[in-house]
Phi, psi and omega in degrees: 000132181254108176278139186257148173280169180297324179290325177291323175295320175301319179296320176296325179294327176297314176296322181297321178295319178299318180296315183295318180292328176293319175300319180295324175297314179299317180300319183293336182266342185292119182201161176305133180097348178271139178271159177293334176290328174300318180292322175301313180298319179296322179295316179300317180295317182294317178299317179298318179301326184265012176072025182244156176252150175278104186291340179282338184294114183082004181291135182232084179287164182296332185278000179238147179275348181226152175292157177275139190253010184228166179275339184227162165251130180231110189247129188244128173060258183279354173283123182274311179213165170065026171291137182267136176303146183202191177278007179303130182266131179285145180236161177306130177091352178298142175259121191234119176269130179243122189220133178204164176233123178258145178235130175228116178052043175087357181248140190241155171214141188239132181207157181208149171225163172237136182233166174245131177282115184076216186281307181079168180282160177297324179295318178296317179299319180291321178301314180296318181297316181293320180295320176297318179297320178297320177297315179300317181293322177297315179299321181297338179268357184272099180206154180301136181096340175278182177235159183302326179298336175295319176293310185300314183291327178295317177298310183300318183299314181295315183296307186287331176298333180261009172084017179254170184258135176262124180286130182270327189283345184243148182211167169290176189203165173292149179209153179171274175266354175223158179297314176238105178271140181290153170101349181225124169236144183235083179295157177261017174210154180156196185239133178299143179084359181247166173091190186298129174294139181270132185233150176302134181101349176287138175230131183200168179260132168255123187213085174303130174239113197231146177241155177280352180237230179280163184277354185289141180230171177204163172272137179293130180304132178082354180248118184285355187236310191298131174252125185238160176287142182291329182266003178081004179286161180286154179236161176224150184212118173235143187211137169231148167270129181235155174238141174273118180239174177300331184269358182120204181280130172251119179279118187269351182246026175270153179277000000 
């Protein structure tokens, strides 16, 4: 586990702002008739404009047999995470997850939002609202002296109280000088008062991954990256990079 100094946390916040503004640029462009590759191109341009690099481009984590070839992950409808940009055209009502990692001078920040193209169904709107609420509650539990289970249980409680599914196989993670730093996992389910003690200087991603149906997931056959819901229900994913400070949780990917 790599504990960060206040100056290192400030550096991560610089990357975090670039990441957050890039997501907003992508969101503003998402409309029926736009391809997910169009959004990828816009993200690359925006990151460059803001002096940031796309940390996912060429990233080769241990859990994949191939490097990732894009700057963003764009996941549509039943894709929960790691959807690859393509010529796929967005349609009215599509639920679209936008996820990226920005790097500035060696420091990284990871963030994600989920949007609806156009109006969308009431169920989709509610799914997004609940997932965002779960993220807020998780962040509110992130403070020195607490435990990781306090965050996890807060996320799970909000999601399941509203009748949605919490994915078990995927979790948040440490981040800072690497996309996935060892020593920190942030599950979206668990028990308050249990798990890793939270300490000043810890930096990690809290990222509820929620489905409108059951929590079971699978990898799409022939696709080394995309994770989809097993029952075909839509998924939502919101993520912030946070730092544990003396004053509480500092969200590093806020605008």
